C-alpha positions in Angstrom: 109.2 77.9 107.1 107.3 78.9 104.0 104.9 77.5 101.4 103.9 79.7 98.4 106.0 81.4 95.7 106.6 84.4 97.9 108.8 82.3 100.2 111.1 81.0 97.4 113.3 84.1 97.0 113.5 84.2 100.8 114.8 80.6 100.8 117.2 81.3 97.9 118.6 84.3 99.7 119.5 82.1 102.6 120.9 79.4 100.4 123.1 81.9 98.6 124.4 83.4 101.8 126.8 82.1 104.4 124.0 80.7 106.5 123.3 77.0 106.7 119.7 76.0 106.0 119.2 73.0 108.2 115.7 72.2 107.1 112.7 73.6 105.2 109.1 73.4 106.5 106.0 73.8 104.3 102.4 72.9 104.3 101.5 69.3 103.3 100.9 68.6 99.7 97.3 69.5 98.6 94.9 68.8 95.8 94.9 71.6 93.3 94.0 72.5 89.8 91.2 71.3 87.5 92.6 67.8 87.5 92.4 67.7 91.3 95.9 66.2 91.5 98.0 66.3 94.6 100.7 69.0 94.1 103.8 70.0 96.0 104.1 73.7 96.9 106.8 75.9 95.4 109.0 75.9 98.4 109.1 72.1 98.6 110.0 71.8 94.9 112.9 74.2 95.3 114.2 72.7 98.5 114.2 69.2 97.2 116.0 70.3 94.1 118.7 71.8 96.4 118.9 68.7 98.5 117.6 70.4 101.7 115.5 68.2 104.1 111.8 69.0 103.8 109.3 68.6 106.7 105.5 68.9 106.2 103.8 68.4 109.5 100.0 68.6 109.4 100.2 70.6 112.7 103.4 72.4 113.5 102.3 72.7 117.2 102.7 68.9 117.7 106.2 68.2 119.0 108.5 65.8 117.0 112.1 64.8 117.1 113.1 67.3 114.4 113.9 70.0 116.9 116.7 67.9 118.4 117.9 66.8 115.0 118.1 70.2 113.4 118.9 72.4 116.4 118.0 75.7 114.7 119.7 78.8 115.9 117.0 80.9 114.1 113.7 80.1 112.5 112.7 82.2 109.5 109.0 82.3 108.5 107.6 83.6 105.2 104.0 82.9 104.4 104.1 79.5 106.1 100.4 79.2 106.7 100.4 77.9 110.3 100.7 79.6 113.7 103.8 78.7 115.6 103.3 77.3 119.1 105.0 79.0 122.1 107.5 76.1 122.6 108.8 76.7 119.0 109.0 80.4 119.4 111.3 79.8 122.4 113.4 77.1 120.8 116.0 78.9 118.7 118.7 81.1 120.3 118.0 84.0 118.0 114.3 83.5 118.0 111.8 83.3 115.2 111.6 86.1 112.6 108.9 86.7 110.1 109.1 88.2 106.7 105.8 90.0 106.3 104.6 91.7 103.1 103.3 95.0 104.6 104.5 97.9 106.7 103.2 96.7 110.0 100.9 97.3 111.8 99.1 97.7 108.5 97.6 94.6 106.9 98.4 92.0 109.5 97.0 88.6 108.4 96.7 86.4 105.3 96.4 88.6 102.2 98.4 91.8 102.7 99.5 92.3 99.1 96.1 91.6 97.6 94.4 94.0 100.1 96.9 96.8 99.6 96.4 96.8 95.8 92.7 96.3 96.0 92.4 99.2 98.3 94.3 101.5 95.9 97.3 102.1 98.3 100.3 103.7 96.6 102.8 102.4 99.2 103.3 99.1 100.9 106.5 97.4 102.1 108.3 94.6 103.9 108.5 94.2 107.7 110.9 91.8 109.4 109.4 91.0 112.8 110.3 89.1 115.9 107.5 86.6 116.3 105.4 86.3 119.4 102.2 84.6 120.3 100.0 87.1 118.5 99.1 87.3 114.8 101.8 89.5 113.3 102.1 91.5 116.5 105.8 91.2 117.3 108.4 94.0 117.5 109.7 95.1 114.1 113.5 94.6 113.4 113.6 96.1 109.8 111.2 97.7 107.4 111.4 99.1 103.9 108.7 100.7 101.8 107.8 99.8 98.2 105.7 102.0 95.9 102.6 100.6 94.2 102.1 102.1 90.7 98.5 102.9 89.7 98.6 100.1 87.1 100.6 97.6 89.1 99.1 94.1 89.7 99.4 92.0 92.8 101.7 89.7 91.0 104.1 92.5 90.1 104.1 93.9 93.7 104.5 90.4 95.0 107.7 89.8 93.1 109.2 93.1 94.1 108.3 92.6 97.8 109.8 89.0 97.8 113.1 90.4 96.5 113.1 93.1 99.1 112.2 90.6 101.8 115.1 88.3 100.9 117.6 91.2 101.1 116.2 92.7 104.2 116.2 89.3 106.0 119.9 88.9 105.5 120.5 92.3 106.9 118.4 91.3 109.9 120.2 88.0 110.5 123.5 89.8 110.4 122.5 92.2 113.1 121.0 89.5 115.3 124.2 87.5 115.0 126.5 90.4 115.9 124.2 91.7 118.7 123.5 95.1 117.0 119.8 94.4 116.2 117.4 97.1 117.3 113.6 96.5 117.3 110.6 98.7 118.0 107.1 97.9 119.1 104.3 98.2 116.5 101.9 101.2 116.9 98.3 100.4 118.1 96.5 101.4 114.9 96.6 97.9 113.3 94.6 96.9 110.2 93.9 93.3 109.0 94.2 91.7 105.6 91.5 89.1 105.7 91.8 86.0 103.6 90.2 86.3 100.1 86.8 84.8 99.6 84.5 84.2 96.6 82.7 87.6 97.2 86.0 89.4 96.7 86.1 88.1 93.1 82.8 89.3 91.8 82.8 92.7 90.0 79.9 94.9 91.0 79.5 97.5 88.2 77.6 99.9 90.3 80.9 100.7 92.1 83.2 103.5 91.0 85.5 102.7 88.1 88.6 103.2 90.3 87.4 100.6 92.8 86.7 98.0 90.0 90.1 98.8 88.4 91.9 98.2 91.8 89.9 95.0 92.2 91.0 93.7 88.8 94.7 94.4 89.3 94.5 93.3 92.9 93.3 89.9 91.9 95.8 89.4 89.1 97.3 86.8 88.8 95.2 85.0 91.3 92.3 84.3 91.8 91.0 86.8 89.2 88.0 89.2 89.2 85.0 88.0 87.2 81.7 89.1 85.8 79.2 87.5 83.5 78.0 88.3 80.0 74.8 86.7 78.6 75.2 83.9 81.2 78.8 83.2 80.6 81.4 83.7 83.3 84.2 86.1 82.2 87.4 86.8 84.1 88.8 90.3 83.7 92.5 90.4 84.0 93.5 94.0 83.0 91.7 97.3 82.8 92.3 101.0 82.5 90.6 104.1 83.9 89.3 106.4 81.2 87.2 109.6 81.4 84.0 110.7 79.6 85.9 112.7 77.0 87.9 109.6 75.9 84.7 107.6 75.6 82.8 110.3 73.7 85.5 110.4 71.0 85.2 106.7 70.1 83.3 106.2 66.8 81.5 103.1 68.1 79.5 105.2 70.6 78.0 107.4 68.0 77.5 104.5 65.6 75.7 102.4 68.1 73.1 105.1 68.6 72.7 104.3 72.2 70.3 106.4 74.2 71.5 108.2 77.3 69.3 105.9 79.4 71.0 102.8 78.1 74.4 104.2 78.3 74.0 105.3 81.9 73.5 101.7 83.1 76.3 100.2 85.2 78.1 97.5 83.3 76.8 98.7 79.9 79.3 98.2 77.0 79.1 101.7 75.5 82.0 101.5 73.0 85.2 99.9 71.8 88.7 101.2 71.6 91.8 100.0 69.8 92.6 97.8 72.8 89.4 96.9 74.5 85.8 97.5 75.6 84.5 100.7 77.2 82.1 100.0 80.1 80.0 102.3 82.2 80.3 102.1 86.0 79.1 104.3 88.8 80.0 108.0 88.2 80.9 108.8 91.8 84.5 108.3 93.2 83.9 107.2 96.8 87.5 106.3 97.6 88.9 109.8 98.2 92.2 108.6 96.9 94.4 111.3 95.4 96.7 111.0 92.5 94.9 108.3 90.6 94.5 108.7 86.8 91.2 109.0 85.0 88.7 110.1 87.6 85.8 109.4 85.2 83.1 106.8 85.5 84.2 104.5 82.6 86.5 101.5 82.5 88.4 100.2 79.6 88.5 96.4 79.7 91.8 95.4 78.2 92.1 91.6 78.8 89.4 89.0 79.5 89.1 85.2 79.7 85.8 83.5 78.9 85.2 80.3 80.8 87.3 77.4 79.4 89.2 79.6 77.0 92.5 81.4 76.8 93.0 85.1 77.7 92.3 87.6 75.0 92.1 91.3 74.5 88.9 93.1 75.1 88.9 94.0 71.4 89.2 90.3 70.4 86.3 89.5 72.7 84.2 92.2 71.0 85.2 90.9 67.5 83.9 87.4 68.5 80.4 88.7 69.4 77.6 90.3 67.5 75.5 93.2 68.7 77.5 93.6 71.8 77.2 97.4 72.1 74.5 98.4 74.5 74.5 95.1 76.3 75.7 94.7 79.9 78.1 92.8 82.0 76.2 91.5 85.0 
């Protein structure tokens, strides 16, 4: 049972093993994209290509005849998107196990990878959990940590976690089958990864540079952090932390003749570099995170995407504008 890209490597790990995948469950096809066309999810596309029966109940809690037809010995869940009812949790002999993209009890809920990167965490991981009636509250069967690099995006962490999850799941199923599985209860200090909303996407330049940098990479490749410039919506896809010394060495700062009052404004474009735009943010690091590069109050914007256009470097965006220095992202 899974729906998005994260669940595909989990499915493929099962298909390539000695296990028999009796059926695949995913969310119903939804309208998506600019064209508002109905699209099948990644798991459905892959399962149909492999000839595996696909089920898409609008509500998994409603009983059907599939449970008698499939007779599953174990149900594997990976980002399915629905809460399993009690009757389904009790149906398979070996129970229902969930592949969750965090080290539980941290980041229970809908967006564990996004939230870990956005919060500047340097470690996350995979937990394989026995499912119960709670939200990601079951006993843990296996867990493995994965490092988050200071420049890593959610997409990059996502792909690594999916691969680890596929491998760890097979280890778990083997121990369940031979009776050697050992599980442990989750500690009480749980945190929750709330579903992303529109407010998460908006860049607030009065925040510390490190927080904006984490927001940018945490929302890459979806849904993207955005700001506006002269009324135009701009998505920011990549950034880099730089310090004051780096900014002061750029010729464009001196050439612009910007006064200190202008250059101190949050969101002000104070210079250009070989790769991008140099922007002022808040000059206070409120995160308390250790080991992060560039503890300054400036951000180098490396890749942007104006509305309706392709992605481009920050430098290319600068080259397409006139008199950009001293103006602000809002």
